[in-house]
N, C-alpha and C positions, 0 to 999 in steps of 0.2 A: 358687414358695413365698417369702413374705419372709423376712426373717430374722426377725421378729419367733413366725412361722408354726414356721419352722424349732426357735427356741427352746423353743415349747412343744409341740413333739413329740419333743425328749430330752429335756425334765422327763419328758414323762407318760409313756415308754416301757417297760414293768415291768421290763426287763431292767437296767436304771439301769446302762447303759458307751455307749461310742461307737467306732467302729472308726475309723483313719484307718490312712495309706497313704501313699508316695511312689515314685517310685522310682529304683531304683540306677543304677547307668552301662546295666547289663545288662539293665535292664527291665522287672526283677525288683520287687514289687511290697515293699517292706520297710515294717513300721507296727507296729504295737500295738491294743488297749484303753485305754481312759481313761476316768476318771469321768466325770458331768454336771459334776458340781462343778469338775471341774476343765476337761472344754469350755469349759464359762460363764467359767470364767478365761480358757482359751488365746485366748476369740475378741475379748478385750479384749487381745491380743497375743501372744506366741506359742510355741511351745514349744521345749524343748530337747530334739533328738534327736544322739546319737549321731555324728560325722561319720565313724566306720568304714565304716558304708555306703558309702562312696566311697573304703575305705580296703581294700576284701576286695573279695578275686572270685565268685561265684558262688559258690562251697563256702568262704564263708566264709574264705582262707586271705591274713592279709596282705600285702599287697604288699611287696614290697622297695627298688619304683624309681620314686617315686609322693613330689611335692615338695609336696602336696597338702596331707597329711596323710600319720602313721605311727606310729610308734615317736617318732621324733625331737621329737612334737609333742603325745603323748600321749594322741591321739584323743580330745579337745574333743569337749561342745556346738556345735554349726551349730542357728541357726534356724530351725522349721518353723515356715511359716503355712499354714492352712488355708484351704480357697477353699469359703466355700458354694455356689458357682458347680454345684458338685458334688458335690452330698446326693444321698445315696440309699438307698434302703429293701434291707437282703440279704435276697430271701427266703424263703432256701436257711436264713439265722438268725433266724428269730423276726422279722422287718421288720427287727432291731438299724442305725441310722444307721450311714452309714461318709460318709466322706467324705475327696477327696483331697487330699494340701500341697503349697507350695514348698517349695525349700530358699532359704537369702537367704545374704548375711554379715553380718557385727557391723557392718555399715555401716545394713544395711537394703536394700541392693542384692540382686537375683538371685545367686544363686551360679553363679560361671562354672562348676561343675561338673552343675549342675543341670538333666540334659535336660527339664523340661518349661519350665524358665525360656527356656533355647536359645530350644526351638518359641516365643516368645511373643513373645521380642526380634525373632526373623525376622518375623513374620507381623507385627507392629507395624510390619517395614520394608514391607512391604506394602498394607498401607491406610494406612502416607505416600506409597505409590507412587500411590494411586484403585483399587486390588483389593480385594477379601475373598475369602480363600481358599478352597475348600469343596473339603473328601477324604473318602475313607473309603479303609476297608482290608478284603482279605479277607483269612482264613485259610483253610489245608490243615491237621489234623494226622492222624494215626493215633492207633484210640485199641486199647487194650491190657489181656485180663482181667488184668490186676493190680494188686497192692495193691504200696506200697513196700517194703514188707517183704519180701516174695515178688520182688523182682526184683533184692534187695540180696542174698539168698539164694542165688539162684541167678548171680549175680554180672555181672546186665543181660543174660545170652545167651540168646537162642530165647525172649524171649517173646510169647503169644499173644495174637495180632491179634483183635480182637473181634467180625469179622466174614474167611472165607478166601477171598479168588482175589480178582481184577482184575473191581472191576463196577461201573463209574463210570454216572454218572447214577441209580442202581440203584433201582424201584421195590422191590422184593423183599428187598434188605442193609436199607432203612430203615427196613421193618415188620417186622426179625429179633432187635432188642435195642428196640423200639417206643416204651419207656418211657423209656429214655434219650435219644433223639432229640429226642421231644415239649419232655421237660422241657428240655433245652437250649433250645429257643425259648421256651419260656415262660417258666422262670425270667430267661434272658435279658429278654426284651421287660418286664419289673416291673423289673426291675433298674436298667433304663434303658439299657442296649444292644440294640435294639431290629433286629432280621434282614432284608434284603429277601429271604435267601435260605437257605435248608441245604442241603443235597444228600448222596449217597456220592462219592467221588471213585475215582481207579483204583489201586488199593491193596488188601492187607488193613486192614482195620478205617480206613480212610480216609475223612472226612468233611473237607466245605468249606464255606466263609459268608461270605456277603457282609455284611457292618456297613451300614446306612443312614447313606448321608452325610449329613454337620454341617458347621458352619464347619471351619476345620482343627484350631483347638483343643479342641473339644469332638467330635471323628474322634479325634485320638491318642488322650483319655480313654477312650473308647469303646474300641477297639484295648485295650488296653493292661488294662482292665477285663477284655474279653470272655474273655487269657486267663488269666487268674484265676480266672474265672469259671468259665471251660469245663472247669477244673482240679476246681478245689472244688466244681461241681454232679460231675461224674464222680467222684472219691470217694464221692458219696451211693450209683454204682451199683457201686462196685464195681470203675473202671475210671480205670487212666491213661492221662491223657492228656498226648500228647506234642508238642511245635512244633516236636522238632529239624529240622533243615534236611533231613536224611537219616541215614535207620538202616537203611537195607543198600541195600548197592552194587547187586543190581538192582532193586529199586525205584525210584520217580518219586519226588521230594525233595519238601519240603512248601514251597510260597511267601504271600507275605503281600503280594502283589501293592495295589501304592497309585497309588489312582484319584484323582488333582486339575482342577480348572480353576479360573481366578477369574475375578470379578462382577464388575458396578458395585457402585458402597458402597454402594448403596440394597441389594445384592442380587437386582435382579430382570433383570438381563440377563447374557448369561453370553457373555463377552469372548471365549471360546474357539470362537464360531461367527460365521465369515460366511455367508452365504447364497449370496452373488456369486465368491464363489473356488469355483472345480472340484474342491477333494476339501472345504470350507464351513470348511477352516481358515482364521484371522483372521490375522493378521500377528504381532500380539502373543502369537498362540499358536506361528507357527514359531519367534519368538522364545527362546518359554520354552523349547520341544524341541530347539532350537538351543543352551540356554542348558543343560540334564540333557544329552546329549550331549559337552560341552565340557570339562562337570567329571565326570562318573560316573567317569571313573578319578584323579583327584584326591581321593574323600570315599570310594569302595568298600566302606570301613568302617564303615560308618555302615548298610550296606543290607546286608553281610554282615560280619558279627561276631567273627563264633567260627569256628574251624578245620574245623568238620563243612559251615559256608555251604559253600565251594570244592568239596565232594563233589557239591552239588547245581547249580553252573554248568557243567556238563559237557556236551557237542552230543548232542544228541537225549533231552532229560530231562526237556522243558519248561520250561527253565529256560536265562534267555540264554547268550551267551560274548560275542558280539561287537555294538559301537557299533554298533547300527542304531536302525532307527523303520519304524514300515510301519502300510499303514491294514488294519486287523483282520488284525494278522498276530501269532499266538503265539509266533511264534520267533526273535523282536526284542527288546532291549533295553527300548522305547518305544513301545505297542501305542497307534495313535492310533483313538477309534472318534471318528468325525462324523458323528453318523446325527440328528440333529435341534437345535434351539435350546438345550434341556433335558440332552438326553442329553452331547452335545460334548463331550467328559475325553482326559485321558491318561493309560494305565494303563502304571506303572513295572513291570515285569516281573525287573525285576534282583532284588528285597527279599525275602528268605527270610519263616517266620516267625517265625524265631530271634530277629528282631530286636528293637530300643526301639523301638515307633511312635514314641515322639516325636522320637529322633534321626532315622528313617527320613525322617519325614515334615514334619521341618526341614531334611533334606539335599536330598529334593525341589523343595520351594519356595524355599530359596536358590536350589541352581540355575537350577532353571527363573526368576527375579528376575534369577541374573546375567547372563542371557539377554537378558531383555528392559530392563538399565539400561545392558548393554554392546551393543544392537542389535544383537545378533548373526544373520546372516544363516542361513536356513535350506535352504546350497547342496548339502548331500549329499542324494543320491538318495530315495524311499522305496524298501526292500529288496522286493522283487517274486520270492515262492519263499521259496525255504530259508535263513532266513536267519543260523544256522549256517556256512554257505559263503560268505557276505559278506563277507572282511575288509577292504572300501575300506577302511574310517576305524578299523579298528585293531582289536584286543581289551582283552578286560576283563584283571585282575590274577589269572591264577592260583590263589594262596595267601595266608593273609592274612600271610607274612609279609613279601610282596613288594608285597601293596598297602598295608600297613599306612606303611611305606617309604615310600611315595609320600606316600600324605595325609603327614607328618610333615615331607616335604622341598618340600609343594607351596604355594608362595603366595599360591594361590588356595583354596585350604583355611583359611591363616590367615585367607586376607580372609572368606572365609565365616561361620566358626561364628569367630574373635578366636584369637590366640596361645594363653592359659591352657589354654580348653578344649582343641583342637590337642594340643598338651603334654600334657594329663593324657589326656586317650582314648587317644590313642596307643602312653602308655607302660600303660595295663593291656592292649592288642591283644598289645605286644612280649611282656608277662605271658604272657598267654593263650598263644602261640606256645613260649614257653620253657618250661613246665610239659607242652606237648607236647613239646618236643624229648626230658624228659628221660625218657618216657615207655616203656613197652618192650610192644611192642603184638601183640597177638595173632596179625596177619598176622606178626612179626616170626618168635615163635615156631617158627610152620609153615614158613614161608620157610627160617633158617636153621642150628636148633636142632639136628637132627641131619644136615643135607647139608654143611651148611659146616665 
């Protein structure tokens, strides 16, 4: 739609309001409703939005270690600009107009802490090199017959899964809560987040969805909107959808695998495909893979951002633990799918469902471009068989503190994402670890309360 057509729709919508949102550092959409008059005024400039959204954690507790904003700055407004290209109608809210936005600084430059702006900068670098990045993200998530209040009342203990048992790819289980299952597919499509597929995964109440691929920015927009939309649609069915990486020790975790490929500037030729090569992998693709393998230890918190993320990255749980790659191998960090001109791509399997899609996609792209710019050679052989046993190229960091310390001190991370961003992001991850370190867990009570 043209700008004029969008304005006309907004003016004529009977609700008299517009819904806007932008991503915080954790990938949570923070937003508000504004009047039509306010929206039309904002189109000519910008909207002031309290910068506390980058000064507190996922539970709105203010950081005490951030330089970007805090009590010392008074939490002022920062400019938010609406991106008309993100226009959507929310079908489960009477088609209220919806837009995503970007945060800027007072000089009109993209804010260094804004995840969407970081991704835009890296996409621009990619385009300047002559490549057009196409991405998609797929998600696994658990669904529970709960409400926010019921979870709170039972202290988040023993939530009731939507369906029982381990039943991946089940036609039977997908018919058990068929109204929710089909509402997801239909409503997401109407919302501009089209799916390639939706099915049950192994585990009680687990679904998996593959979002249709797009250019990297649109792919990230779709991914972050997918997570919020699924939660909102689930609410309407009396369901809680959780994208927590791992909610129970004896069940598989939830992934957010990122699929990626580079095409020519016209978007007509997949530059990862080379039919003359044995594995159909072009030299460009090999450099990209080498870049990701090299950079993964320097940027892991962008792909595994929470304490809980690392409970998923354990052996034998369908998530990688080693710095490995392989051809159509689901036990390695980078799964290569080289099946044809259009479909040849990389699947980064390290990424969990709890990630901020803007940061996960930015990290994957930046690392791959690092390999291309530095012409890294893929000297490491493809892993055959069990990737958990292939330690030839090293292992991933095993917890958030270790991973954050490595990223914070890494010249590679500073080169890829900028020192200001790395400093702020690592502060937020250190804060996350500190909150965990202060907590007394159920495990500790059961282990020490009586015996010690």
